[in-house]
BAFI-3210 file (N, C-alpha, C; in Angstrom, 3 decimals, decimal comma, padded with zeros to 6 digits):
// residues 232
n [1|2|3|4|5|6|7|8|9|10|11|12|13|14|15|16|17|18|19|20|21|22|23|24|25|26|27|28|29|30|31|32|33|34|35|36|37|38|39|40|41|42|43|44|45|46|47|48|49|50|51|52|53|54|55|56|57|58|59|60|61|62|63|64|65|66|67|68|69|70|71|72|73|74|75|76|77|78|79|80|81|82|83|84|85|86|87|88|89|90|91|92|93|94|95|96|97|98|99|100|101|102|103|104|105|106|107|108|109|110|111|112|113|114|115|116|117|118|119|120|121|122|123|124|125|126|127|128|129|130|131|132|133|134|135|136|137|138|139|140|141|142|143|144|145|146|147|148|149|150|151|152|153|154|155|156|157|158|159|160|161|162|163|164|165|166|167|168|169|170|171|172|173|174|175|176|177|178|179|180|181|182|183|184|185|186|187|188|189|190|191|192|193|194|195|196|197|198|199|200|201|202|203|204|205|206|207|208|209|210|211|212|213|214|215|216|217|218|219|220|221|222|223|224|225|226|227|228|229|230|231|232]
n.u [107,901|110,862|113,244|116,664|119,048|122,317|125,662|128,806|132,121|135,469|137,898|141,138|142,939|141,351|140,679|139,062|137,574|138,085|135,534|135,673|136,919|134,992|132,971|134,099|134,305|131,628|130,394|130,061|127,860|125,876|125,457|125,385|127,373|126,420|127,603|126,963|128,029|129,788|129,065|128,503|127,923|126,764|126,544|125,009|124,993|122,782|122,203|121,326|122,976|123,373|123,557|121,208|119,852|121,825|122,234|119,933|120,258|119,930|120,378|120,397|120,197|120,868|120,965|122,489|122,455|123,103|121,462|119,194|117,655|117,479|116,019|116,909|116,264|118,048|118,316|120,518|120,601|121,480|124,676|126,210|128,908|129,566|127,171|124,560|121,463|118,817|116,474|115,095|114,123|113,094|112,691|111,981|113,156|110,911|111,466|114,021|117,423|120,836|120,119|122,143|125,100|127,593|127,388|128,331|127,625|125,591|122,110|119,493|117,094|113,654|111,854|110,509|107,086|106,901|109,455|109,638|107,628|108,776|110,851|109,599|109,204|111,679|113,753|114,240|113,256|114,236|116,674|118,375|121,415|124,074|126,264|128,423|130,029|129,898|131,424|131,050|132,479|131,258|131,544|129,457|127,663|125,092|123,944|122,773|120,527|120,145|120,112|119,389|116,934|114,962|114,852|113,638|115,148|116,411|117,006|119,383|121,174|122,927|126,155|128,742|131,604|133,256|134,838|135,641|135,348|135,432|134,414|134,502|131,526|130,937|131,898|132,915|135,274|138,129|138,006|138,475|140,818|141,521|141,186|139,943|139,200|140,073|138,755|138,129|135,456|133,447|130,244|127,447|124,265|121,184|118,525|115,033|113,729|116,019|118,009|119,707|121,520|122,092|123,283|125,584|126,858|127,497|129,265|131,327|132,299|133,342|135,293|137,192|138,308|139,274|141,263|139,601|137,956|135,596|133,035|131,950|130,910|128,965|129,104|128,805|129,510|132,152|133,294|132,841|134,461|137,008|137,252|136,952|139,310|140,241|138,569|137,756]
n.v [059,176|060,819|060,288|060,330|061,345|061,163|061,985|061,009|061,794|061,067|063,429|063,797|066,022|068,068|070,366|073,373|074,457|077,446|079,872|080,414|078,136|076,187|077,138|076,693|073,920|073,027|074,241|072,876|071,304|073,072|074,306|076,470|077,513|078,705|080,531|079,662|080,319|079,830|077,389|076,120|073,179|071,010|067,616|065,252|061,914|059,291|056,221|053,027|051,163|048,643|049,120|049,111|050,528|050,872|048,191|047,720|049,139|051,904|055,414|057,833|061,204|064,475|067,614|070,699|074,073|077,419|078,127|076,551|073,311|070,079|066,924|063,793|060,783|058,392|055,971|053,197|052,436|052,107|052,128|052,895|053,199|055,470|056,841|057,490|056,219|056,586|056,295|059,129|060,944|063,835|066,295|069,326|069,968|070,007|071,492|073,728|072,696|071,718|071,681|072,715|073,061|072,877|071,310|068,596|065,178|064,958|064,971|062,842|064,340|065,584|063,767|064,599|063,890|062,435|061,359|059,849|057,979|056,572|055,310|053,663|050,521|049,709|050,641|051,462|054,575|055,643|054,436|055,545|057,145|059,558|058,816|059,564|062,625|064,874|067,466|069,854|071,930|073,616|074,481|075,675|075,304|076,221|074,385|075,349|075,489|077,549|079,995|081,705|080,315|082,224|083,708|082,137|079,925|076,553|074,661|072,252|070,676|070,507|071,385|070,477|071,156|069,652|070,009|067,905|067,146|064,586|063,213|061,523|061,279|063,976|063,965|061,426|061,088|059,488|057,291|057,824|058,126|059,955|063,225|064,224|063,167|063,853|064,526|064,976|065,661|065,546|066,373|065,843|066,657|065,672|067,722|068,453|067,026|065,838|063,371|060,169|059,806|062,442|063,357|061,756|062,715|065,301|064,641|063,413|065,596|067,067|065,330|065,531|067,865|067,783|065,768|063,057|060,484|058,031|057,582|055,076|054,923|056,323|059,523|058,963|056,213|056,339|058,015|056,497|054,298|055,478|056,403|054,200|052,651|054,199|054,446|053,221]
n.w [130,793|129,850|127,152|126,979|124,611|123,868|123,033|124,067|125,063|126,121|126,988|126,459|126,745|127,611|126,148|125,050|122,178|120,188|119,296|116,508|115,536|116,062|114,412|111,891|111,972|112,151|110,067|107,486|108,168|108,348|110,783|113,603|116,339|119,264|121,956|125,346|127,709|130,863|133,263|136,550|138,371|140,988|141,520|143,519|144,221|145,089|146,842|148,315|151,002|149,857|147,201|145,662|143,627|141,656|140,947|139,590|137,351|137,527|138,254|140,780|141,427|142,853|141,539|142,010|141,123|140,641|142,786|142,513|142,833|141,481|141,181|139,750|137,994|136,268|133,685|132,927|130,274|126,759|125,242|122,331|120,269|121,710|121,894|124,010|124,932|126,967|129,694|131,355|134,105|135,655|138,249|139,978|143,322|146,099|148,364|149,688|149,186|149,686|153,276|154,952|153,663|154,900|157,096|157,750|156,645|153,687|153,792|152,478|150,306|150,505|148,355|145,145|144,129|141,623|141,351|143,700|143,172|141,048|142,341|144,084|145,589|144,749|146,335|149,749|150,867|153,276|153,524|151,732|150,950|150,583|147,975|146,294|145,160|142,437|140,906|138,429|135,984|133,364|129,991|127,658|124,518|122,259|119,597|116,616|113,832|111,132|112,487|115,626|117,925|118,590|116,308|114,505|113,995|114,555|117,449|117,681|119,184|122,367|123,148|125,276|127,195|129,671|132,797|135,309|138,728|140,901|144,030|147,243|149,290|151,517|154,972|155,377|156,709|158,191|156,558|153,966|151,363|149,462|148,100|145,745|142,384|139,017|135,763|132,199|129,977|126,962|125,911|123,793|123,543|122,258|121,072|120,889|117,961|117,072|115,514|116,004|113,895|113,093|115,420|115,483|113,189|113,993|116,033|114,556|113,132|115,244|116,177|114,189|114,823|117,460|119,758|120,718|122,636|122,211|124,596|126,960|129,413|132,049|133,797|136,520|136,658|135,791|137,735|140,080|139,558|139,509|142,135|143,782|144,629|146,721|148,840|151,901]
ca.u [109,293|111,614|114,419|117,805|119,937|123,524|126,951|129,748|133,533|136,531|138,765|142,435|143,606|140,382|140,689|137,808|137,906|137,650|134,313|135,982|137,204|133,714|132,259|134,670|134,016|130,215|129,908|129,519|126,574|124,977|125,167|126,084|127,621|126,186|128,092|126,015|128,760|130,325|128,179|129,013|126,874|127,173|125,664|125,174|124,321|122,266|121,834|121,362|124,257|123,496|123,556|119,996|119,542|122,849|121,998|118,786|120,601|119,430|121,164|119,571|121,050|120,348|121,861|122,287|123,114|122,525|120,446|118,086|117,994|116,630|116,244|116,853|116,509|118,493|118,599|121,813|120,359|122,425|125,722|126,794|129,804|129,554|125,839|123,756|120,012|118,400|115,360|115,460|112,991|113,601|111,693|112,583|112,879|109,853|111,995|115,441|118,368|120,875|119,785|123,371|126,168|128,801|127,065|128,564|127,061|124,390|120,965|118,610|116,050|112,276|111,804|109,257|106,208|107,206|110,681|109,300|106,864|109,698|111,706|108,763|109,404|113,063|114,662|113,587|113,725|114,982|118,004|119,176|122,478|124,962|127,284|129,578|129,719|130,571|131,334|131,372|132,551|130,805|131,508|128,398|127,284|123,876|124,142|121,520|120,470|119,357|120,030|118,888|115,518|114,097|114,777|113,065|116,062|116,099|118,029|119,650|121,852|123,767|127,530|129,296|132,971|133,163|135,937|134,917|136,033|134,573|134,960|133,624|130,593|131,499|131,569|133,433|136,372|139,378|137,831|138,732|142,249|141,710|140,298|139,136|139,793|139,716|138,755|137,472|134,540|132,671|128,924|126,570|122,930|120,177|117,369|113,906|113,591|117,325|118,169|121,018|122,390|122,549|124,188|126,850|127,496|128,088|130,425|132,410|132,895|134,121|136,457|138,207|138,875|139,883|141,559|138,535|137,756|134,179|132,824|130,980|130,522|128,396|129,943|128,745|130,295|133,570|133,702|132,868|135,633|138,214|137,323|136,838|140,522|140,647|137,538|137,782]
ca.v [059,461|061,224|059,513|061,193|060,890|061,941|061,474|061,323|061,536|061,428|064,432|063,650|067,279|069,015|071,618|073,973|075,184|078,823|079,942|080,330|076,731|075,483|077,589|075,987|072,486|072,731|074,923|071,945|070,767|074,232|074,534|077,544|077,248|079,943|080,359|079,754|080,703|078,814|077,072|075,142|072,495|069,925|066,450|064,308|060,668|058,552|054,813|052,441|050,467|047,456|049,615|048,560|051,221|050,522|046,821|047,765|049,976|053,256|056,374|058,866|062,328|065,826|068,615|072,083|075,047|078,769|078,200|075,637|071,897|069,208|065,491|063,076|059,345|058,028|054,567|052,936|052,479|051,488|053,012|052,343|054,196|056,692|057,421|056,966|056,389|056,098|056,990|060,234|061,561|064,853|067,174|070,226|069,602|070,854|072,355|074,038|071,643|071,102|072,632|073,360|072,331|072,736|070,587|067,153|064,413|065,515|064,082|062,707|065,362|065,139|063,506|064,984|062,728|061,611|060,626|058,853|056,913|055,757|054,540|052,795|049,102|049,438|050,979|052,142|055,965|055,895|053,837|056,265|057,983|060,092|057,849|060,373|063,964|065,224|068,904|070,053|073,252|073,333|075,515|075,129|075,960|075,757|074,125|075,777|075,511|078,649|081,130|081,459|079,943|083,414|084,232|081,123|078,806|075,341|074,148|070,873|069,970|071,307|070,895|070,845|070,773|069,508|069,690|067,186|066,742|063,674|063,001|060,783|062,181|064,619|063,316|060,071|061,105|058,772|056,176|058,323|058,295|060,877|064,386|064,266|062,687|064,787|064,082|065,901|065,024|066,354|065,790|066,459|066,149|065,984|068,522|068,346|065,799|065,463|061,924|059,582|060,050|063,833|063,444|061,163|063,620|066,365|064,053|063,216|066,908|067,458|064,449|066,037|069,082|067,533|064,369|062,585|059,040|057,757|057,082|054,000|054,960|057,579|060,217|058,232|054,990|056,695|058,528|055,398|053,484|056,212|056,597|052,937|052,195|055,133|054,500|052,000]
ca.w [131,114|128,670|126,757|126,691|123,547|124,149|122,580|125,138|124,785|127,043|126,376|127,127|127,107|128,151|125,394|124,581|120,951|120,005|118,480|115,078|115,228|116,027|113,215|110,748|112,088|111,966|108,872|106,476|108,626|108,431|112,188|114,279|117,758|120,033|123,330|126,456|128,898|131,771|134,375|137,513|139,114|141,875|141,523|144,619|143,858|146,238|146,727|149,660|151,227|148,999|145,817|145,047|142,378|140,667|140,479|138,680|136,210|137,720|139,025|141,415|141,803|143,041|140,954|142,451|140,257|140,706|143,815|142,269|142,995|140,668|141,357|138,476|137,893|134,927|133,432|132,316|128,833|125,841|124,715|121,119|119,664|122,496|121,949|125,103|124,859|128,264|130,309|132,239|134,789|136,557|138,873|140,985|144,710|146,648|149,427|149,466|149,536|151,016|154,339|155,406|152,982|155,714|158,329|157,702|155,525|153,087|153,939|151,318|150,362|150,318|146,918|144,474|143,966|140,449|141,645|144,720|142,526|140,244|143,244|144,922|145,399|144,355|147,423|150,862|150,920|154,511|153,424|150,754|151,483|149,562|147,550|145,880|144,652|141,189|140,637|137,018|135,372|131,988|128,953|126,809|123,267|121,603|118,172|115,994|112,372|110,595|113,393|116,977|117,963|118,621|114,947|113,632|113,804|115,308|118,350|117,291|120,271|123,252|123,208|126,575|127,539|131,120|133,691|136,348|139,963|141,669|145,369|148,148|149,973|152,708|156,229|155,455|157,680|157,945|155,648|152,625|151,121|148,344|148,147|144,524|141,137|137,961|134,365|131,266|129,037|126,021|125,707|122,797|123,868|121,252|121,469|119,970|117,170|116,518|115,420|116,279|112,742|113,171|116,559|115,074|112,231|114,800|116,696|113,581|112,863|116,416|116,243|113,257|115,417|118,762|120,102|121,588|122,714|122,464|125,951|127,148|130,826|132,522|134,774|137,787|136,535|135,713|139,040|141,041|139,257|139,906|143,583|144,516|145,350|147,779|149,877|152,701]
c.u [110,052|112,759|115,511|118,658|121,180|124,757|128,008|131,165|134,375|137,467|140,123|143,079|142,639|140,285|139,271|138,137|137,439|136,381|134,582|136,282|135,921|132,918|132,770|134,311|132,569|129,605|129,338|128,181|125,506|124,520|125,996|126,225|127,509|126,651|126,992|126,704|129,247|129,387|128,859|127,841|127,474|126,113|126,010|124,341|123,969|121,992|121,777|122,662|124,452|123,576|122,372|119,665|120,555|122,604|120,809|119,034|120,106|120,422|120,224|120,486|120,220|121,383|121,489|123,101|122,369|121,335|119,260|118,568|116,973|117,013|116,047|117,072|116,892|118,680|119,977|121,695|121,411|123,423|126,384|127,603|129,723|128,197|125,026|122,286|119,431|117,229|115,875|114,187|113,551|112,475|112,398|112,238|111,840|110,319|113,471|116,346|119,731|120,582|120,998|124,550|127,399|128,584|127,174|127,903|125,765|123,230|120,212|117,503|114,663|112,065|110,477|108,410|106,550|108,466|110,397|108,538|107,769|110,541|110,913|108,979|110,819|114,038|113,853|114,113|114,574|116,403|118,918|120,188|123,366|126,065|128,557|129,085|130,534|130,338|131,857|131,417|132,332|130,854|130,582|128,139|125,965|124,192|122,810|121,638|119,589|119,188|119,435|117,409|114,573|113,919|114,223|113,978|115,681|117,280|118,189|120,244|122,538|125,115|128,161|130,703|133,064|134,505|135,309|135,832|135,067|135,232|133,988|132,664|131,204|131,048|132,109|134,643|137,575|139,231|138,126|140,214|142,535|140,751|139,370|139,922|139,244|139,683|137,977|136,607|133,953|131,350|128,171|125,191|121,914|119,058|116,265|113,865|114,912|117,535|119,567|121,997|122,938|123,551|125,563|127,589|128,158|129,347|131,599|133,088|133,776|135,383|137,557|138,914|139,692|140,257|140,553|138,447|136,295|134,006|131,792|130,495|129,937|129,376|129,973|129,606|131,790|134,079|133,817|134,094|136,922|138,363|137,409|138,120|140,877|139,616|137,518|136,376]
c.v [059,777|060,266|060,487|060,550|061,770|061,216|061,944|060,929|061,787|062,370|064,421|064,964|068,337|070,335|072,058|074,804|076,641|078,834|079,827|078,890|075,918|075,874|076,858|074,505|072,166|073,415|073,977|071,325|071,857|074,474|075,690|077,187|078,558|079,736|080,549|080,130|079,514|078,635|076,072|074,483|071,360|068,838|065,580|063,078|059,883|057,094|054,270|051,655|049,222|047,820|049,051|049,224|050,877|049,134|046,743|048,689|051,399|054,111|057,453|059,990|063,549|066,783|069,995|072,998|076,360|078,820|077,285|074,200|071,049|067,765|064,785|061,591|059,059|056,522|054,404|052,976|051,740|052,538|052,315|053,445|055,539|057,355|056,717|057,252|055,769|056,911|058,082|060,856|062,590|065,744|068,066|069,757|070,549|071,795|072,622|072,905|072,024|072,122|073,397|072,597|072,081|071,855|069,074|066,482|065,023|064,538|063,941|063,751|064,737|064,990|063,977|063,738|061,838|060,780|059,520|057,683|056,003|054,854|053,523|051,327|048,720|049,638|051,673|053,568|056,251|055,354|054,588|057,175|058,457|059,088|058,543|061,694|064,221|066,710|069,165|071,534|073,049|074,585|074,988|075,991|075,364|075,572|074,345|075,766|076,671|079,814|080,751|081,105|081,142|084,006|083,198|079,942|077,639|074,948|072,655|070,076|070,982|070,620|071,390|070,302|070,813|069,214|069,144|066,865|065,849|063,379|062,162|061,760|062,739|063,880|061,900|059,951|060,292|057,623|056,566|058,632|059,251|062,045|064,420|063,641|063,552|064,101|065,086|065,111|066,055|065,632|066,578|065,859|066,625|066,811|068,349|066,997|065,345|063,956|061,481|059,876|061,475|064,001|062,886|062,047|064,787|065,851|063,871|064,532|067,349|066,604|064,886|067,264|068,790|066,059|063,875|061,066|058,792|057,100|055,979|053,947|056,321|058,258|059,462|056,976|055,298|057,182|057,402|054,520|054,167|056,283|055,293|052,524|053,031|055,268|053,179|051,609]
c.w [129,827|128,401|126,361|125,604|123,589|123,618|123,569|124,737|126,037|126,302|127,067|127,555|127,623|127,414|125,032|123,343|120,990|119,146|116,984|114,656|115,156|114,788|111,981|110,765|111,728|110,744|107,821|106,866|108,726|109,861|112,717|115,750|118,523|121,468|124,362|127,763|129,704|132,945|135,294|138,212|139,927|141,823|142,724|144,279|145,115|145,876|148,149|149,823|150,357|147,518|145,034|143,717|141,292|140,089|139,533|137,490|136,302|138,503|139,530|141,875|142,125|142,484|141,478|141,563|140,358|141,664|143,626|142,409|142,248|140,936|140,017|138,692|136,453|134,836|132,823|130,799|128,039|125,375|123,529|120,446|120,386|122,608|123,030|124,821|126,118|128,797|131,235|132,799|135,758|137,059|139,878|142,387|145,295|147,751|149,160|149,949|148,981|152,107|154,849|154,813|153,850|156,942|158,165|156,524|155,011|153,234|152,623|151,431|150,424|148,812|146,319|144,210|142,771|140,664|142,655|144,108|141,707|141,133|144,067|144,571|145,016|145,502|148,523|150,947|152,156|154,460|152,467|151,447|150,346|149,255|147,101|145,327|143,393|140,927|139,225|136,677|133,879|131,125|127,865|125,576|122,793|120,123|117,474|114,479|111,943|111,534|114,721|116,944|117,937|117,223|113,971|113,368|114,699|116,172|118,076|118,448|121,172|123,370|124,502|126,733|129,055|131,768|134,966|137,529|140,735|143,003|146,200|148,827|151,239|153,965|156,361|156,379|157,252|156,963|154,205|152,459|149,972|148,507|146,937|143,383|140,006|136,598|133,520|130,293|128,085|125,803|124,639|123,022|122,838|121,855|120,430|119,272|116,562|116,606|115,810|115,148|112,762|114,300|116,191|114,070|112,957|115,491|115,755|113,243|114,026|116,549|115,274|113,813|116,665|118,926|121,137|121,538|123,059|123,821|125,993|128,599|131,155|133,471|136,098|137,735|136,511|137,069|140,061|140,824|139,716|141,425|144,361|145,256|146,588|148,895|150,615|153,124]
res [m|a|v|e|l|e|l|k|y|s|s|p|d|g|a|v|p|e|p|a|e|l|a|a|a|f|g|p|l|r|l|e|a|r|p|l|g|t|r|r|h|l|d|v|y|f|d|d|p|t|l|a|l|e|r|r|g|l|a|l|r|v|r|t|s|r|g|a|a|v|a|t|v|k|g|r|g|d|a|v|n|g|v|f|e|r|e|e|l|e|a|p|l|p|t|p|w|p|p|d|p|a|a|g|p|l|p|a|p|a|w|p|p|t|i|a|a|r|l|a|g|l|v|a|p|s|a|l|e|a|r|l|e|i|e|t|t|r|v|a|f|a|l|e|r|g|g|a|p|a|d|g|g|a|l|v|a|e|l|a|f|d|e|v|a|c|r|p|p|r|g|r|g|d|r|v|l|i|d|a|a|l|f|s|e|v|e|i|e|a|r|g|a|t|t|r|a|t|l|l|a|i|g|e|a|l|e|r|l|l|p|l|v|a|g|s|a|s|k|l|e|r|a|a|s|l|l|a|p|f|i|e]
***
């Protein structure tokens, strides 16, 4: 199982810097910020009614983006000064999902074998249900040293500016008192052999450019906290 190393911030104003601003910020680190464009994805998180996975420090989600769906299990891991280090296991879904996004509550998919094996003994697959949905609009940059990878450079990290809308799972009807809650985040995810020290140096450069607050909660934890008062 892979280990994810990620630096996470809350972004009070949700600003996305101009490429020239990023070039100036990361120049002393000899890093270039190559735009990757804007992407949108929907994450649906699953658990059973007793929150068996949450109690074991795990999160189970299905992410759909550009017609593809990927299942992921993430551990809570450790968060120190905004740096998250946690287990991550992901696999593409074997069949298209969701079958009909407009047809009421989203059913749990057929889990890939590696995901099913990780969940075995922790939760009954038949009890899994959608817990909440998180829709993200992401403006992303590849942070590279020495030029693009195709030219012999090295990909150091991916920088993402996220506008997030979290909402209760569809089909909850009158038990829901809110449509969605909004927040903004910035994530810097290590790639390859990038170390914690390098990740923190990138974060420090970004903190000199933007008003950011180091995060200690995952998107799921933050979304669940924001939505809890509005779900009966």
